[in-house]
N, C-alpha and C positions, 0 to 999 in steps of 0.2 A: 553544214557536213565537217564530221568531225573531222580535221585536217588527218586523223594521226593516222585513221584507219582508214582513208581512202581509197588506197591500192586494192580494197575489198570492193569497192563499189564502184568500180571498171565494169565496161557490158564483155561480156566473152560470145560468140556465136559455137554451134558445134552442131555441124548440117544446114540442118537449112534451118535453127535455132537459135535467135538470140535471146540471153540473160541481161538480164539490167542491171544486175554484180551477180557475185560470186555467193552465198549463201544459200543454200543448199539447208530445206528440213530433211533431214537424214527420215529411211524409213522406221516406225513404229508402232508393232501389232498393237490395236485398240480393243476388238471384239467389237463394235458396233453393228454390228449389219448381221441380223437375223434371218436364217435359209441364205445365207452369203449377199443377201441384195440389200448392200449401202444405198440409207434412203435420204431424206432432206436435212438431219441435222449432222452424218456425214458430210455431205455437200458443205453444208454450211462451217460446218469443222474447218475445214481445206480453202472456201476463202476466205476469212479470217487470216489466216499466214501469208493466204495471194496481197489481201488490202493488208498486211503487214509489210509487204517490200521485201518478204524472203523469194530472191532469185529463180529456184529453181523449188519446187515439194516433189518431193517423193512416198507416193502414196506408201500405207500400211502394208503386207506383205500381201498377196491377193495368187490365191489359190489356182494355179493352171488347169484344164480341160481334161482334169484325167483324176480318175473315181481314188485311188491313193493319196493323191493332190495332200489333203487334209483331215485331221483329224487332233486331236490335244495328243502336245508333245511333250506330255509329257507336268505345265506351265498353266494347264486346266483350259488353253482358250477353248471357244465356244465364238458361234457368229461370225467368222472372219471370212470376210467378202473372196469370191471369185469371180474369174472375169469369161464367164460362159451362163449363155440363158439369156432370156427375153428382159428378163425385169432385170435380174444383176446388172448386164447392158443398157437397161435406159435407165438407169439408177446410177451406171457410174459416167454414159452421157452430161446427168442431171449434176456432177463434178466435176468434172470437165466445162459445164458451160460458166457455172459458176465460177470459177476459181478462171477462166479469161475474162470473166464480165467486171474482176476486178485486177485485170491488166499481168497474171499468174501466167505461173510456165509448172506442166507436172506430167511425169512419166509416173505409169503403173510398177510396183515389182514385184513381176509374176514370180511365184514361188511354190514349190513343190516340199515335203516334209522330210522325204526320204527317212531315215533311220531313224528318224527322232517321232515321227506318228507313230503312237499308240495303237496296236493291231483292234479293231472293232468299236472305234470311234470313226467321227466325223460322219461329215453327210453321203457315205457310204460306208459302211460299217460293213461291211459282208467283204470288199476290197483287201487283198492281204495288199498288206504296204511294202514298200520299195526300195534294197538292198540289194547294193552292189554284189556284194559276197555273202549276203546273209548274214555282217554282222554287222552289231551296234556301235561298239569302239571298245575298248581298253577300260576296267574296272576300275583305274586307280587316277588320278591324275584332281585336281580339284574342279568342281560340281556344283552345278545352283542348288540353292537347301534347300528348291522346291523338289530337285527328286532325290526320294523318299530310297533308303535302301534298299525295300517291299517294288518299289518303280527301276531301279539299276536291276535288281538282280531279273525282274521279269524282261525287260527291254534286251541284257549283253546272251540271253539265250538265242541262237544259231537259228536263223531261219533259210528254207529258197536262196539260193543267187538270183538276181532277174534274169531271164532268159531273153536271147538277139530280142524275141514280137516284145517285151516287156521294155527290153529300152527303144522299140522303133520306137511304141506305143508312145511312149514317155515325150520325145522328141517333139513326132508330132502335137501332141497335147499343148507344146511351146510355141508351136508356128501356128495352130488354131486362136490358142490367146493371145499373141500380139497382131494376130489381123484382124480379132474381134477389136480390141487395145486402140488403134491406128481407127478402125472401122468411127467409133464412139469419142473421134477427137483427139484421142492422146499427142500429145510434144514429142515421145519419145519412149523410149522401152528401159528399164531399170531389172535387173536378173540378180536376184539374189542367188548366192553360187557362195557361202559364207556358215560358221557356223554350225557344221554339222548337218546340213539338210543338204538334201537328194545330191546338186552339181558337185559341191566336195565331198561327202560322200565316195564320191570316185576320185578325187583329187586324192585323198587323201589316204595314201598307204596301212591306216589301221581297221577302214572299212571295205578298201580296194584292194583283196588278192586273189583279184581277174588274173588267169594267163591266157587268156582270147588278146582279140587287141584294143580289151576296154580295160586293162589293167596292166601292169608293167612295170616300166620305168616314169621317168614323171613326165615323160610327154606322151607316152601310153595312156596315164592315169589322167590328160589332159582333153584327149579324146574326145568323151561325153563331152564336153563341156563346149568344146570346139565344134561339133557336130550343133546343138543347144542352139548357138551363137546364130550359127549357117544358117540354120533354119528361120531364125528369127530378122537375122536382112532377108530372106528373100522373100516371107510374107509383109513385111516392111516396106521394103526396098533402099533407095537410094536414103532418103533425103530427113528419117528420125534417125537420130540420135539413139546406139545403144551404151548403157551402162553397165558395167560389172562388178557388184563386190565381189569379193573376198577378204579371206582371215590365216592369221595365222590358228589363231584358236579356236577352240572349241567347246562347244557344250559342256562334253563328253569328258574331255581332257581341256583347261586351260593355258595348260603349258607345250600344249602342242603345236609341232611346225610343218607348212605345208612343206618349207622353204630352208636349210641350213644357213645361205649363203647368196649370193647377188647372181652367182653365173645360176644354183637351184633356183629360183625367184624367174628369171630367164627363158629357161628351158618348159616352166610351167605357164609363162605367161606372154610368153609370143606369140604362140600357134594363137591363143584366142583372140590375141591383137588382130590377127590375122583374117578370124575370120569373120571379123566385124567392130568389133569394141572400140569407142568412141572415146571411154570414162572408165577407168578403172577405179572403183570405189573401194578402198583400203581398208577394212573396219580392223582396228585397231582397238583398247582399252584404257590408253590416255594416246592421245596425238602427238606429242611433246617424247616419247619415248623411242631412240634408234630404235631400227629393226633389226642391226645386225654390228659386228665387233666394227672398231676402227674406223667410222661412220658418223657422224650427226644424223642420219640422213634415217628418217621413218618412213615407215612402210608404205605409203601414198609413196616421197619421195624415192624411195626403189621402182616403185610401180612405171613412174614414168620414166625414168632415166635408162634401165633395162628394153621397153617398149616403144618410148617416141611416143605415146598418148600421151594425153589430158587421164592427172588423178585426181578425186578429192582425199583429204585428210577427214577422218574423227572418229572421239570419242572428246568425250567430257570437258568438251569446249564451251564452260561456263560453267559447270559448277564441278567439283570439287573430290565427288567420290566417282565409282564406277556405276554401269547401271544394276549390274548383279548384287552390289554393294547398296543400290538404294531398295532392290529387294529383299535384303536380307535383315532390313532394320535401320542400315545406316543412312541415315535421310538427307544427307548430303544439303549442301548448302552453293549458293550463286557465289561464283569468283569471277575476279580480271583476269585471267589468264590469256586474253587478247595481244600482249606484247611477247609476249613467248610466239603466241600464231603467228603473228605480225613480221617476227624475225625473219622464220620460216619459209612464210609465203612472200614476202619482199626478197629473199634468196631462189626463188621460180620452184621452191620444191616441190606445189604444188599447185592448181589451177582454180581450184571449188573448195570450201569450207563445208563439212558437215555438223550441223547443229541438230541435234535431237532435242532431248528433255527439255531444254530449255527456250526451245522454241513451243516445245509441248506445253510448259505454264505458261508461256508470253507470247501469246499468237503476234504482237506487234515488235519482238528484238531486233528484227532484223533493220527497222525503221528506227529504230531506239540507240541500236549503238551508230547509227548512221549522223544523227543528230546528238552523239554525246549525252545521253539521257542513261538511265542507269537503267537498266530492264526492273523487273518487278524483281525480286526476291524470291530462291526456288522454295518449291512447297509441294513435297512429293506427294500430297493426294491428291494432284493433278494429272496424277499417271492413274487417279480409279474412277476419273468422270472424262467423261465427255465433254471439253470447252476449245 
Protein backbone atom coordinates (compact mmCIF):
# COMPACT_ATOMS: atom_id res chain seq x y z
CA UNK A 1 0.00 0.00 0.00
CA UNK A 2 1.07 3.59 -0.67
CA UNK A 3 1.70 4.75 2.91
CA UNK A 4 0.90 8.38 2.06
CA UNK A 5 -2.77 7.51 1.49
CA UNK A 6 -3.03 4.78 4.11
CA UNK A 7 -5.54 6.69 6.23
CA UNK A 8 -8.07 6.56 3.38
CA UNK A 9 -7.84 2.77 3.34
CA UNK A 10 -8.98 2.07 6.88
CA UNK A 11 -12.36 0.41 7.47
CA UNK A 12 -15.41 2.29 8.72
CA UNK A 13 -18.54 0.85 10.31
CA UNK A 14 -21.89 2.61 9.85
CA UNK A 15 -24.67 0.80 11.71
CA UNK A 16 -24.61 -2.79 10.38
CA UNK A 17 -22.36 -2.01 7.39
CA UNK A 18 -18.56 -2.03 7.37
CA UNK A 19 -16.76 -0.34 4.49
CA UNK A 20 -13.30 -1.59 3.52
CA UNK A 21 -12.07 1.96 2.91
CA UNK A 22 -13.23 5.59 2.80
CA UNK A 23 -13.48 6.00 -0.99
CA UNK A 24 -17.05 6.46 -2.24
CA UNK A 25 -18.27 6.43 -5.82
CA UNK A 26 -20.49 9.49 -5.85
CA UNK A 27 -23.87 9.44 -7.57
CA UNK A 28 -23.74 10.35 -11.28
CA UNK A 29 -26.72 10.34 -13.62
CA UNK A 30 -26.00 7.99 -16.52
CA UNK A 31 -29.40 7.44 -18.24
CA UNK A 32 -28.74 3.88 -19.42
CA UNK A 33 -31.92 2.25 -18.08
CA UNK A 34 -34.61 2.13 -20.79
CA UNK A 35 -38.11 2.36 -19.31
CA UNK A 36 -36.49 2.87 -15.91
CA UNK A 37 -35.15 -0.70 -15.79
CA UNK A 38 -31.41 -1.26 -15.15
CA UNK A 39 -30.05 -4.06 -17.34
CA UNK A 40 -27.01 -6.28 -17.19
CA UNK A 41 -24.84 -3.52 -18.66
CA UNK A 42 -25.70 -1.33 -15.68
CA UNK A 43 -24.94 -4.20 -13.29
CA UNK A 44 -21.55 -4.71 -14.97
CA UNK A 45 -20.83 -0.97 -14.74
CA UNK A 46 -21.27 -0.96 -10.96
CA UNK A 47 -19.54 -4.32 -10.53
CA UNK A 48 -16.37 -2.94 -12.17
CA UNK A 49 -16.22 -0.16 -9.55
CA UNK A 50 -16.56 -2.73 -6.77
CA UNK A 51 -13.78 -4.78 -8.35
CA UNK A 52 -11.74 -1.58 -8.38
CA UNK A 53 -11.93 -1.56 -4.55
CA UNK A 54 -14.28 1.39 -4.16
CA UNK A 55 -15.36 1.29 -0.52
CA UNK A 56 -18.96 2.38 -1.13
CA UNK A 57 -20.89 2.74 -4.37
CA UNK A 58 -23.76 5.21 -4.51
CA UNK A 59 -25.87 4.69 -7.59
CA UNK A 60 -27.03 7.32 -10.01
CA UNK A 61 -30.22 9.09 -8.98
CA UNK A 62 -33.13 6.63 -8.86
CA UNK A 63 -36.69 7.87 -9.16
CA UNK A 64 -38.97 7.24 -6.21
CA UNK A 65 -42.42 5.71 -6.64
CA UNK A 66 -44.21 8.95 -7.50
CA UNK A 67 -45.62 9.98 -10.87
CA UNK A 68 -43.82 13.35 -10.96
CA UNK A 69 -40.47 12.11 -9.67
CA UNK A 70 -38.72 11.93 -13.04
CA UNK A 71 -38.66 13.66 -16.38
CA UNK A 72 -36.39 15.94 -18.30
CA UNK A 73 -34.72 18.38 -15.93
CA UNK A 74 -33.54 20.66 -18.69
CA UNK A 75 -30.39 18.70 -19.41
CA UNK A 76 -31.92 16.11 -21.73
CA UNK A 77 -32.06 13.20 -19.31
CA UNK A 78 -33.90 10.08 -20.47
CA UNK A 79 -33.80 6.44 -19.44
CA UNK A 80 -33.33 7.22 -15.75
CA UNK A 81 -33.88 4.20 -13.48
CA UNK A 82 -36.58 4.01 -10.83
CA UNK A 83 -37.14 2.00 -7.65
CA UNK A 84 -40.55 0.43 -8.22
CA UNK A 85 -42.14 -2.19 -10.46
CA UNK A 86 -41.20 -5.85 -10.74
CA UNK A 87 -38.91 -5.47 -13.75
CA UNK A 88 -36.94 -2.57 -12.31
CA UNK A 89 -36.57 -4.28 -8.94
CA UNK A 90 -35.38 -7.46 -10.63
CA UNK A 91 -32.80 -5.37 -12.48
CA UNK A 92 -31.64 -3.76 -9.25
CA UNK A 93 -31.38 -7.17 -7.59
CA UNK A 94 -28.91 -8.19 -10.30
CA UNK A 95 -26.94 -4.97 -9.74
CA UNK A 96 -26.76 -5.61 -6.00
CA UNK A 97 -25.85 -9.27 -6.43
CA UNK A 98 -22.98 -8.47 -8.80
CA UNK A 99 -21.61 -5.72 -6.57
CA UNK A 100 -21.78 -8.00 -3.53
CA UNK A 101 -20.09 -10.83 -5.45
CA UNK A 102 -17.21 -8.43 -6.12
CA UNK A 103 -16.96 -7.57 -2.42
CA UNK A 104 -18.64 -4.18 -2.70
CA UNK A 105 -21.22 -2.19 -0.75
CA UNK A 106 -23.94 -0.25 -2.57
CA UNK A 107 -26.64 2.31 -1.72
CA UNK A 108 -29.25 3.66 -4.17
CA UNK A 109 -29.67 7.42 -4.32
CA UNK A 110 -33.41 8.06 -4.05
CA UNK A 111 -34.42 11.05 -6.15
CA UNK A 112 -37.38 13.32 -6.85
CA UNK A 113 -36.65 16.10 -9.32
CA UNK A 114 -39.20 18.52 -7.89
CA UNK A 115 -39.20 21.92 -9.60
CA UNK A 116 -36.44 20.88 -12.02
CA UNK A 117 -38.73 18.42 -13.82
CA UNK A 118 -40.12 19.80 -17.06
CA UNK A 119 -43.88 19.52 -17.22
CA UNK A 120 -45.15 16.89 -19.63
CA UNK A 121 -41.99 14.75 -19.62
CA UNK A 122 -40.93 11.49 -18.02
CA UNK A 123 -42.68 8.15 -17.63
CA UNK A 124 -45.89 9.89 -16.48
CA UNK A 125 -46.10 13.06 -18.60
CA UNK A 126 -49.65 13.77 -17.46
CA UNK A 127 -48.56 14.29 -13.85
CA UNK A 128 -48.06 17.90 -12.76
CA UNK A 129 -44.58 18.67 -11.45
CA UNK A 130 -44.13 19.18 -7.71
CA UNK A 131 -43.21 22.63 -6.45
CA UNK A 132 -43.52 23.52 -2.76
CA UNK A 133 -44.64 27.08 -3.53
CA UNK A 134 -45.12 26.89 -7.29
CA UNK A 135 -41.73 28.60 -7.80
CA UNK A 136 -38.77 27.41 -9.88
CA UNK A 137 -36.31 29.86 -8.37
CA UNK A 138 -34.63 33.12 -9.34
CA UNK A 139 -34.06 34.13 -12.93
CA UNK A 140 -30.58 35.41 -12.17
CA UNK A 141 -27.45 33.69 -10.96
CA UNK A 142 -25.09 31.29 -12.64
CA UNK A 143 -26.89 28.52 -14.50
CA UNK A 144 -25.59 25.53 -16.42
CA UNK A 145 -24.95 26.26 -20.10
CA UNK A 146 -27.63 23.78 -21.19
CA UNK A 147 -30.33 25.93 -19.59
CA UNK A 148 -31.33 28.05 -22.53
CA UNK A 149 -33.11 31.37 -22.12
CA UNK A 150 -36.19 29.66 -23.52
CA UNK A 151 -36.02 26.88 -20.94
CA UNK A 152 -35.59 29.31 -18.05
CA UNK A 153 -38.43 31.51 -19.31
CA UNK A 154 -40.72 28.47 -19.38
CA UNK A 155 -39.64 27.03 -16.04
CA UNK A 156 -39.82 30.30 -14.15
CA UNK A 157 -43.55 30.63 -14.72
CA UNK A 158 -45.31 30.01 -11.37
CA UNK A 159 -47.50 26.95 -10.94
CA UNK A 160 -49.78 25.82 -8.14
CA UNK A 161 -48.10 25.03 -4.82
CA UNK A 162 -48.09 21.47 -3.53
CA UNK A 163 -51.13 20.57 -1.44
CA UNK A 164 -51.05 18.67 1.84
CA UNK A 165 -52.12 15.59 -0.12
CA UNK A 166 -49.29 16.08 -2.62
CA UNK A 167 -46.77 16.34 0.20
CA UNK A 168 -48.08 13.26 1.98
CA UNK A 169 -48.02 11.27 -1.27
CA UNK A 170 -44.39 12.13 -1.99
CA UNK A 171 -43.25 11.31 1.55
CA UNK A 172 -45.01 7.95 1.31
CA UNK A 173 -43.33 7.34 -2.06
CA UNK A 174 -39.91 7.71 -0.46
CA UNK A 175 -40.91 5.14 2.15
CA UNK A 176 -42.13 2.63 -0.43
CA UNK A 177 -39.01 3.05 -2.53
CA UNK A 178 -36.70 2.64 0.46
CA UNK A 179 -38.56 -0.55 1.42
CA UNK A 180 -38.14 -1.80 -2.16
CA UNK A 181 -34.41 -1.05 -2.01
CA UNK A 182 -34.05 -3.00 1.21
CA UNK A 183 -36.05 -5.88 -0.27
CA UNK A 184 -33.67 -6.30 -3.23
CA UNK A 185 -30.63 -6.25 -0.97
CA UNK A 186 -29.16 -2.75 -0.98
CA UNK A 187 -26.87 -2.09 2.01
CA UNK A 188 -28.20 1.36 2.86
CA UNK A 189 -30.09 4.35 1.47
CA UNK A 190 -28.78 7.60 0.00
CA UNK A 191 -31.15 10.57 -0.31
CA UNK A 192 -30.70 13.29 -2.93
CA UNK A 193 -31.61 16.54 -1.19
CA UNK A 194 -29.33 18.91 -3.11
CA UNK A 195 -28.86 20.87 -6.34
CA UNK A 196 -32.36 22.34 -6.65
CA UNK A 197 -34.36 19.11 -6.55
CA UNK A 198 -37.46 18.50 -4.45
CA UNK A 199 -36.14 18.16 -0.90
CA UNK A 200 -33.80 21.07 -1.58
CA UNK A 201 -36.80 23.04 -2.88
CA UNK A 202 -38.29 22.84 0.60
CA UNK A 203 -34.99 23.80 2.26
CA UNK A 204 -34.28 26.84 0.06
CA UNK A 205 -36.09 30.10 0.79
CA UNK A 206 -36.22 31.00 -2.93
CA UNK A 207 -38.42 28.00 -3.71
CA UNK A 208 -40.22 27.69 -0.36
CA UNK A 209 -42.25 30.73 0.62
CA UNK A 210 -44.99 28.72 2.31
CA UNK A 211 -46.60 30.07 5.47
CA UNK A 212 -47.92 26.75 6.78
CA UNK A 213 -45.93 24.16 8.78
CA UNK A 214 -43.83 23.29 5.71
CA UNK A 215 -42.35 26.77 5.37
CA UNK A 216 -41.10 29.70 7.39
CA UNK A 217 -37.80 29.78 9.27
CA UNK A 218 -34.83 27.47 8.74
CA UNK A 219 -36.14 24.72 11.00
CA UNK A 220 -39.61 24.84 9.46
CA UNK A 221 -38.21 24.57 5.94
CA UNK A 222 -36.37 21.44 7.13
CA UNK A 223 -39.62 19.74 8.16
CA UNK A 224 -40.21 18.05 4.79
CA UNK A 225 -36.68 16.59 4.82
CA UNK A 226 -37.21 15.45 8.40
CA UNK A 227 -40.41 13.63 7.49
CA UNK A 228 -38.79 11.99 4.46
CA UNK A 229 -35.88 10.73 6.57
CA UNK A 230 -38.18 9.61 9.37
CA UNK A 231 -40.36 7.68 6.89
CA UNK A 232 -37.34 6.04 5.27
CA UNK A 233 -35.94 5.08 8.67
CA UNK A 234 -39.27 3.48 9.54
CA UNK A 235 -39.28 1.58 6.24
CA UNK A 236 -35.75 0.16 6.48
CA UNK A 237 -35.38 -0.31 10.24
CA UNK A 238 -32.40 0.39 12.45
CA UNK A 239 -29.70 -1.59 10.65
CA UNK A 240 -29.38 0.16 7.29
CA UNK A 241 -27.38 3.41 7.15
CA UNK A 242 -28.94 6.55 5.67
CA UNK A 243 -26.81 9.08 3.79
CA UNK A 244 -28.21 12.55 3.06
CA UNK A 245 -26.83 14.73 0.24
CA UNK A 246 -27.25 18.49 0.58
CA UNK A 247 -25.67 21.52 -1.05
CA UNK A 248 -25.46 25.27 -0.80
CA UNK A 249 -25.45 25.79 -4.60
CA UNK A 250 -28.45 25.15 -6.82
CA UNK A 251 -28.70 24.57 -10.54
CA UNK A 252 -30.92 27.65 -10.65
CA UNK A 253 -28.24 29.73 -8.91
CA UNK A 254 -24.67 28.58 -8.31
CA UNK A 255 -24.22 31.37 -5.75
CA UNK A 256 -27.18 30.28 -3.63
CA UNK A 257 -26.70 29.50 0.05
CA UNK A 258 -28.91 27.50 2.35
CA UNK A 259 -26.98 28.74 5.35
CA UNK A 260 -25.03 31.94 5.80
CA UNK A 261 -23.26 30.81 8.97
CA UNK A 262 -22.46 27.66 10.96
CA UNK A 263 -25.31 28.52 13.34
CA UNK A 264 -27.79 28.57 10.46
CA UNK A 265 -26.39 25.29 9.12
CA UNK A 266 -26.91 23.75 12.55
CA UNK A 267 -30.56 24.81 12.62
CA UNK A 268 -31.10 23.17 9.25
CA UNK A 269 -29.20 19.92 9.72
CA UNK A 270 -29.70 18.96 13.37
CA UNK A 271 -33.42 18.08 13.01
CA UNK A 272 -32.58 16.06 9.90
CA UNK A 273 -29.81 14.25 11.77
CA UNK A 274 -32.14 13.47 14.65
CA UNK A 275 -34.67 11.97 12.22
CA UNK A 276 -32.24 9.17 11.37
CA UNK A 277 -29.37 10.32 9.13
CA UNK A 278 -25.98 8.68 9.67
CA UNK A 279 -23.82 10.48 7.09
CA UNK A 280 -24.13 13.96 5.58
CA UNK A 281 -22.92 14.10 1.96
CA UNK A 282 -21.95 17.76 1.55
CA UNK A 283 -21.93 18.48 -2.17
CA UNK A 284 -19.56 21.28 -3.14
CA UNK A 285 -17.96 22.22 -6.44
CA UNK A 286 -14.47 21.90 -4.92
CA UNK A 287 -13.62 20.11 -1.68
CA UNK A 288 -10.82 22.47 -0.66
CA UNK A 289 -13.07 25.57 -0.44
CA UNK A 290 -13.88 26.82 3.08
CA UNK A 291 -17.62 26.93 3.72
CA UNK A 292 -17.74 30.08 5.86
CA UNK A 293 -15.44 33.00 6.66
CA UNK A 294 -12.93 32.77 9.53
CA UNK A 295 -12.54 28.99 9.26
CA UNK A 296 -10.77 26.58 6.94
CA UNK A 297 -13.46 23.89 7.42
CA UNK A 298 -15.23 22.88 4.25
CA UNK A 299 -18.97 22.15 4.13
CA UNK A 300 -18.52 18.49 5.09
CA UNK A 301 -16.39 19.57 8.02
CA UNK A 302 -19.07 21.92 9.29
CA UNK A 303 -21.81 19.31 8.79
CA UNK A 304 -19.86 16.91 11.00
CA UNK A 305 -19.09 19.60 13.56
CA UNK A 306 -22.64 20.91 14.02
CA UNK A 307 -24.45 17.54 13.94
CA UNK A 308 -21.96 15.11 15.47
CA UNK A 309 -22.68 12.74 12.57
CA UNK A 310 -20.26 11.36 9.99
CA UNK A 311 -19.75 13.38 6.83
CA UNK A 312 -18.50 12.95 3.28
CA UNK A 313 -16.68 15.50 1.18
CA UNK A 314 -17.10 15.70 -2.59
CA UNK A 315 -16.00 18.05 -5.33
CA UNK A 316 -13.15 17.85 -7.81
CA UNK A 317 -11.18 14.98 -6.28
CA UNK A 318 -8.60 14.03 -8.91
CA UNK A 319 -9.97 16.51 -11.50
CA UNK A 320 -9.03 20.16 -12.07
CA UNK A 321 -12.43 21.45 -13.26
CA UNK A 322 -15.99 21.39 -11.98
CA UNK A 323 -18.65 19.13 -13.48
CA UNK A 324 -20.50 21.94 -15.23
CA UNK A 325 -17.24 23.31 -16.57
CA UNK A 326 -16.74 19.93 -18.21
CA UNK A 327 -20.25 20.02 -19.68
CA UNK A 328 -19.67 23.42 -21.28
CA UNK A 329 -16.49 22.37 -23.01
CA UNK A 330 -13.65 22.76 -20.48
CA UNK A 331 -12.68 19.11 -20.71
CA UNK A 332 -10.53 19.13 -17.62
CA UNK A 333 -7.65 16.86 -16.79
CA UNK A 334 -6.44 14.68 -13.97
CA UNK A 335 -4.68 16.44 -11.12
CA UNK A 336 -3.04 15.14 -7.96
CA UNK A 337 -4.90 17.06 -5.27
CA UNK A 338 -4.71 14.18 -2.81
CA UNK A 339 -2.24 16.00 -0.53
CA UNK A 340 -4.82 18.76 0.02
CA UNK A 341 -7.51 16.15 0.59
CA UNK A 342 -5.40 14.12 3.01
CA UNK A 343 -4.49 17.19 5.04
CA UNK A 344 -8.18 17.73 5.74
CA UNK A 345 -8.94 14.03 6.22
CA UNK A 346 -6.11 13.60 8.70
CA UNK A 347 -7.55 16.46 10.74
CA UNK A 348 -10.74 14.37 10.96
CA UNK A 349 -12.68 17.03 9.08
CA UNK A 350 -14.77 14.33 7.35
CA UNK A 351 -15.02 10.54 7.30
CA UNK A 352 -15.60 9.65 3.66
CA UNK A 353 -14.38 10.95 0.30
CA UNK A 354 -16.73 11.07 -2.67
CA UNK A 355 -15.09 10.63 -6.07
CA UNK A 356 -17.18 11.21 -9.20
CA UNK A 357 -15.75 11.69 -12.67
CA UNK A 358 -12.36 10.20 -11.81
CA UNK A 359 -13.99 6.86 -10.90
CA UNK A 360 -16.43 7.17 -13.78
CA UNK A 361 -13.44 7.33 -16.11
CA UNK A 362 -11.26 4.75 -14.33
CA UNK A 363 -13.14 1.98 -12.47
CA UNK A 364 -9.89 0.95 -10.77
CA UNK A 365 -9.16 4.46 -9.44
CA UNK A 366 -9.38 3.43 -5.78
CA UNK A 367 -7.18 0.37 -6.18
CA UNK A 368 -4.56 2.33 -8.12
CA UNK A 369 -4.41 5.16 -5.60
CA UNK A 370 -4.03 2.61 -2.81
CA UNK A 371 -1.04 1.05 -4.57
CA UNK A 372 0.58 4.30 -5.66
CA UNK A 373 -0.25 3.73 -9.33
CA UNK A 374 -1.29 6.75 -11.38
CA UNK A 375 -4.96 6.47 -12.46
CA UNK A 376 -5.76 6.71 -16.15
CA UNK A 377 -5.65 10.34 -17.33
CA UNK A 378 -9.15 11.80 -17.32
CA UNK A 379 -10.95 11.94 -20.64
CA UNK A 380 -14.30 13.76 -20.77
CA UNK A 381 -15.51 11.27 -23.41
CA UNK A 382 -16.05 8.84 -20.52
CA UNK A 383 -19.09 10.97 -19.62
CA UNK A 384 -20.74 9.94 -22.88
CA UNK A 385 -20.54 6.14 -22.70
CA UNK A 386 -21.22 3.36 -20.23
CA UNK A 387 -17.75 2.17 -19.14
